GUKOL-152163 format. One line per field, with one value per residue (C-alpha): residue in one letter; y, z, x. Coordinates in nm, 2 decimals. Layout:
GUKOL-152163
residuo = c(A,...)
north = c(Y,...)
up = c(Z,...)
east = c(X,...)
This chain:
GUKOL-152163
residuo = c(X,X,X,X,X,X,X,X,X,X,X,X,X,X,X,X,X,X,X,X,X,X,X,X,X,X,X,X,X,X,X,X,X,X,X,X,X,X,X,X,X,X,X,X,X,X,X,X,X,X,X,X,X,X,X,X,X,X,X,X,X,X,X,X,X,X,X,X,X,X,X,X,X,X,X,X,X,X,X,X,X,X,X,X,X,X,X,X,X,X,X,X,X,X,X,X,X,X,X,X,X,X,X,X,X,X,X,X,X,X,X,X,X,X,X,X,X,X,X,X,X,X,X,X,X,X,X,X,X,X,X,X,X,X,X,X,X,X,X,X,X,X,X,X,X,X,X,X,X,X,X,X,X,X,X,X,X,X,X,X,X,X,X,X,X,X,X,X,X,X,X,X,X,X,X,X,X,X,X,X,X,X,X,X,X,X,X,X,X,X,X,X,X,X,X,X,X,X,X,X,X,X,X,X,X,X,X,X,X,X,X,X,X,X,X,X,X,X,X,X,X,X,X,X,X,X,X,X,X,X,X,X,X,X,X,X,X,X,X,X,X,X,X,X,X,X,X,X,X,X,X,X,X,X,X,X,X,X,X,X,X,X,X,X,X,X,X,X,X,X,X,X,X,X,X,X,X,X,X,X,X,X,X,X,X,X,X,X,X,X,X,X,X,X,X,X,X,X,X,X,X,X,X,X,X,X,X,X,X,X,X,X,X,X,X,X,X,X,X,X,X,X,X,X,X,X,X,X,X,X)
north = c(0.05,0.25,0.18,0.24,0.59,0.64,0.52,0.79,1.09,1.01,1.00,1.31,1.53,1.46,1.46,1.80,1.99,2.02,2.18,2.51,2.56,2.38,2.63,2.92,2.82,2.73,3.13,3.30,3.08,3.32,3.43,3.34,3.60,3.38,3.17,3.28,3.17,3.19,2.84,2.57,2.43,2.03,1.90,1.56,1.42,1.12,0.99,1.07,1.37,1.64,1.89,2.09,2.11,2.45,2.50,2.56,2.92,2.99,3.25,3.43,3.53,3.24,3.31,3.04,3.37,3.36,3.02,2.93,3.20,3.03,2.73,2.82,3.06,2.71,2.51,2.28,2.09,1.94,2.04,1.93,2.22,2.33,2.37,2.70,2.89,2.66,2.72,3.08,3.10,2.95,3.25,3.11,3.37,3.54,3.62,3.83,3.58,3.44,3.38,3.27,3.59,3.51,3.48,3.32,3.65,3.54,3.51,3.22,3.47,3.55,3.19,3.12,3.40,3.34,2.94,3.07,3.31,3.02,2.79,3.05,3.10,2.71,2.71,2.99,2.79,2.44,2.62,2.78,2.43,2.25,2.58,2.64,2.55,2.31,2.56,2.74,2.50,2.40,2.71,2.71,2.38,2.50,2.84,2.59,2.35,2.63,2.76,2.38,2.31,1.99,1.96,1.65,1.65,1.84,1.82,1.91,1.89,1.85,1.60,1.43,1.51,1.74,1.72,1.60,1.33,1.61,1.81,1.50,1.42,1.78,1.76,1.45,1.70,1.94,1.69,1.58,1.96,2.02,1.71,1.57,1.21,1.19,1.38,1.44,1.43,1.32,0.95,0.79,0.46,0.70,0.87,0.52,0.42,0.71,0.81,0.43,0.40,0.75,0.71,0.36,0.54,0.82,0.64,0.88,0.79,0.92,0.97,0.93,1.19,1.09,1.29,1.16,0.90,0.63,0.30,0.03,-0.12,0.22,0.18,-0.21,-0.15,0.15,0.00,-0.25,0.02,0.05,0.03,0.36,0.46,0.51,0.69,1.07,0.94,1.20,1.03,1.30,1.28,0.87,0.89,1.12,0.93,0.62,0.65,0.36,0.43,0.48,0.25,-0.08,0.13,0.27,-0.10,-0.27,-0.02,0.07,-0.26,-0.30,0.04,0.24,0.56,0.83,1.04,1.13,1.40,1.48,1.65,1.60,1.54,1.45,1.11,1.11,1.39,1.61,1.91,1.97,2.06,2.16,1.89,1.64,1.75,1.57,1.19,1.13,0.86,1.08,1.05,0.69,0.74,0.93,0.71,0.42,0.56,0.59,0.28,0.14,0.38,0.47,0.71,0.88,1.20,1.33,1.67,1.92,2.05,2.34,2.32,2.42,2.71,2.99,3.14,3.55,3.70,3.42,3.31,3.05,3.04,3.05,2.77,2.54,2.65,2.47,2.18,2.13,2.19,1.88,1.67,1.70,1.65,1.35,1.20,1.33)
up = c(0.01,0.10,-0.21,-0.42,-0.22,-0.36,-0.69,-0.76,-0.59,-0.81,-1.12,-1.04,-0.96,-1.26,-1.50,-1.30,-1.46,-1.76,-1.68,-1.63,-2.02,-2.08,-1.76,-2.00,-2.28,-2.10,-1.92,-2.31,-2.30,-2.42,-2.11,-2.10,-2.16,-2.01,-2.33,-2.58,-2.58,-2.88,-2.84,-2.55,-2.32,-2.36,-2.03,-2.19,-2.20,-2.37,-2.25,-1.90,-1.82,-1.59,-1.42,-1.07,-0.79,-0.78,-0.43,-0.51,-0.65,-0.25,-0.23,-0.53,-0.60,-0.64,-0.88,-1.10,-1.36,-1.19,-1.18,-1.53,-1.63,-1.41,-1.56,-1.87,-1.85,-1.68,-2.04,-1.80,-1.94,-1.66,-1.32,-1.01,-0.87,-0.53,-0.46,-0.34,-0.65,-0.87,-0.61,-0.59,-0.99,-0.97,-0.72,-0.38,-0.10,0.09,0.47,0.67,0.87,1.20,1.45,1.86,2.03,2.18,2.56,2.82,2.84,2.60,2.77,2.74,2.53,2.29,2.26,2.15,1.87,1.76,1.69,1.57,1.30,1.19,1.14,0.97,0.76,0.69,0.62,0.36,0.15,0.18,0.00,-0.26,-0.30,-0.34,-0.56,-0.80,-1.15,-1.32,-1.55,-1.36,-1.37,-1.70,-1.80,-1.59,-1.75,-2.10,-2.00,-1.90,-2.20,-2.44,-2.33,-2.34,-1.94,-1.87,-1.53,-1.44,-1.08,-0.80,-0.44,-0.19,0.15,0.34,0.16,0.41,0.79,0.82,0.47,0.41,0.13,-0.08,-0.05,-0.12,-0.44,-0.50,-0.49,-0.72,-1.01,-0.97,-1.07,-1.34,-1.50,-1.43,-1.66,-1.37,-1.36,-0.96,-0.66,-0.39,0.02,0.31,0.34,0.66,0.70,0.81,0.50,0.29,0.47,0.42,0.07,-0.11,-0.20,-0.34,-0.57,-0.67,-0.80,-0.98,-1.12,-1.01,-0.83,-0.46,-0.45,-0.09,-0.02,0.25,0.46,0.61,0.89,0.65,0.55,0.29,0.47,0.47,0.21,0.25,0.49,0.32,-0.02,0.09,0.12,-0.33,-0.65,-0.68,-0.39,-0.47,-0.42,-0.44,-0.37,-0.23,-0.32,-0.13,0.22,0.19,0.18,0.42,0.66,0.59,0.47,0.17,-0.22,-0.34,-0.63,-0.49,-0.40,-0.74,-0.89,-0.64,-0.69,-1.07,-1.15,-0.92,-1.15,-0.77,-0.88,-0.93,-0.93,-0.81,-0.61,-0.69,-0.49,-0.31,0.08,0.26,0.47,0.84,0.80,0.66,0.44,0.11,-0.14,-0.50,-0.75,-0.75,-0.43,-0.20,-0.10,-0.31,-0.63,-0.87,-1.17,-1.12,-1.08,-1.40,-1.56,-1.43,-1.57,-1.89,-1.94,-1.80,-2.03,-1.69,-1.75,-1.43,-1.40,-1.20,-1.03,-0.91,-0.57,-0.47,-0.13,-0.09,0.01,-0.29,-0.29,-0.28,-0.54,-0.71,-0.70,-0.74,-1.08,-1.19,-0.92,-1.13,-1.40,-1.28,-1.18,-1.49,-1.67,-1.44,-1.55,-1.91,-1.92,-1.74,-1.99,-2.28)
east = c(0.02,0.28,0.47,0.09,0.07,0.46,0.38,0.11,0.33,0.62,0.37,0.20,0.50,0.64,0.33,0.29,0.60,0.44,0.14,0.24,0.24,-0.11,-0.21,-0.15,-0.30,-0.63,-0.62,-0.67,-1.01,-1.29,-1.52,-1.85,-2.12,-2.40,-2.54,-2.28,-1.93,-1.69,-1.58,-1.78,-1.54,-1.46,-1.32,-1.36,-0.96,-0.89,-1.23,-1.18,-1.43,-1.28,-1.53,-1.55,-1.79,-1.92,-1.76,-1.44,-1.56,-1.67,-1.43,-1.57,-1.93,-2.15,-2.45,-2.54,-2.44,-2.08,-2.01,-2.09,-1.87,-1.60,-1.64,-1.61,-1.28,-1.16,-1.25,-1.48,-1.78,-1.91,-2.03,-2.16,-2.38,-2.48,-2.86,-2.79,-2.74,-2.95,-3.25,-3.16,-3.17,-3.50,-3.63,-3.61,-3.71,-3.46,-3.41,-3.17,-2.96,-3.16,-2.87,-2.85,-2.69,-2.35,-2.28,-2.48,-2.73,-2.99,-3.39,-3.62,-3.82,-3.53,-3.47,-3.86,-3.86,-3.56,-3.66,-4.01,-3.83,-3.62,-3.96,-4.13,-3.84,-3.80,-4.16,-4.16,-3.89,-4.09,-4.43,-4.16,-4.01,-4.33,-4.49,-4.25,-4.25,-3.97,-3.94,-3.71,-3.46,-3.50,-3.40,-3.11,-2.95,-3.04,-2.81,-2.55,-2.57,-2.59,-2.26,-2.11,-2.18,-2.36,-2.49,-2.42,-2.50,-2.68,-2.55,-2.83,-2.65,-2.96,-3.19,-3.40,-3.38,-3.64,-3.80,-4.12,-4.18,-4.30,-3.99,-3.74,-3.97,-3.87,-3.53,-3.50,-3.74,-3.49,-3.22,-3.40,-3.52,-3.12,-3.07,-2.84,-2.78,-2.80,-2.76,-2.50,-2.51,-2.36,-2.27,-2.48,-2.68,-2.97,-2.95,-2.91,-3.22,-3.44,-3.31,-3.30,-3.65,-3.69,-3.37,-3.53,-3.85,-3.70,-3.42,-3.21,-2.88,-2.78,-2.36,-2.29,-1.98,-1.72,-1.46,-1.19,-1.36,-1.39,-1.26,-1.29,-1.60,-1.81,-2.03,-2.13,-2.43,-2.57,-2.57,-2.80,-3.08,-3.15,-2.99,-2.96,-2.73,-2.37,-2.07,-1.93,-1.63,-1.36,-1.05,-0.80,-1.00,-0.98,-0.58,-0.59,-0.82,-0.68,-0.34,-0.43,-0.46,-0.83,-0.78,-0.89,-1.21,-1.23,-1.21,-1.44,-1.73,-1.73,-1.75,-2.06,-2.19,-2.20,-1.99,-2.16,-1.86,-1.56,-1.41,-1.05,-0.85,-0.42,-0.39,-0.12,-0.14,-0.21,-0.46,-0.27,-0.35,-0.48,-0.22,-0.16,-0.22,0.13,0.20,0.03,0.01,-0.30,-0.21,-0.41,-0.22,-0.24,-0.67,-0.66,-0.47,-0.73,-1.02,-0.85,-0.76,-1.08,-1.30,-1.53,-1.76,-1.80,-1.65,-1.38,-1.50,-1.20,-1.28,-1.04,-0.98,-0.57,-0.52,-0.52,-0.16,-0.11,-0.21,-0.42,-0.77,-1.02,-1.00,-0.68,-0.61,-0.89,-0.70,-0.40,-0.58,-0.77,-0.42,-0.25,-0.54,-0.50,-0.15,-0.16,-0.45,-0.24)
């Protein structure tokens, strides 16, 4: 196992040397004009679909239009779109944040008022979700598709939980309207047990995202709750949390058609930090080459989590990540 991690590290560092020139080439791509671009992006490199989760641009303005512009600038044709920008585009009500005051001087009356305000906001959002036309989301899909970007996945962090049955159905209907193949959310047996029947009914896959508290057996029980339950496998978190290569996990669950997508990043072992691509311990190069060799069709979505250097921004850093992937897959 240590040898596998080491091999991946050597490959990624060597292949990263050539990424600077590729990044420069990407930087001259025409900017999107929200539905009109001179050249549509194409980030399918030798059969491997590279994309990004919109969380990568959390440090920048993040409306649906902003995010589309960043995707086009980075040359990306696939995206995992978070629910916030999608619902904002569709007209979800907005509210001022209601927070509990800090300290111990909060009276029971104040606490009750804050809780009541939160419940009222949640109820307004629920009513909006159950009345909004799916045409609003279809318009967003068209805007992205016209620019050359496929909304392959939509992320609903809070699907399930306190949602009603109708709200959960709403999430799947939004995914269909956006043209998404699946929904991503956090991994838990409780989520799997609740969402499995909905995923089977809608024939839309749920991709469970992992963090570092994980092991190679963590998906076995959740997957038992439905045919359309799968993985949004974060390879960097897996390496940091287990000190093991993600490759056996990818091969096992790809063969079982249980992978919706990968989150690609580069982290150090022993819960180490996120690093620029090619500078951590994740065998990222080997994984991309595995996807190429085995012709896996699920996407590999960049999740930018390393610290952005002074003088740079998230767009510039995602371009470097894209260039690295393109260089490896050349």
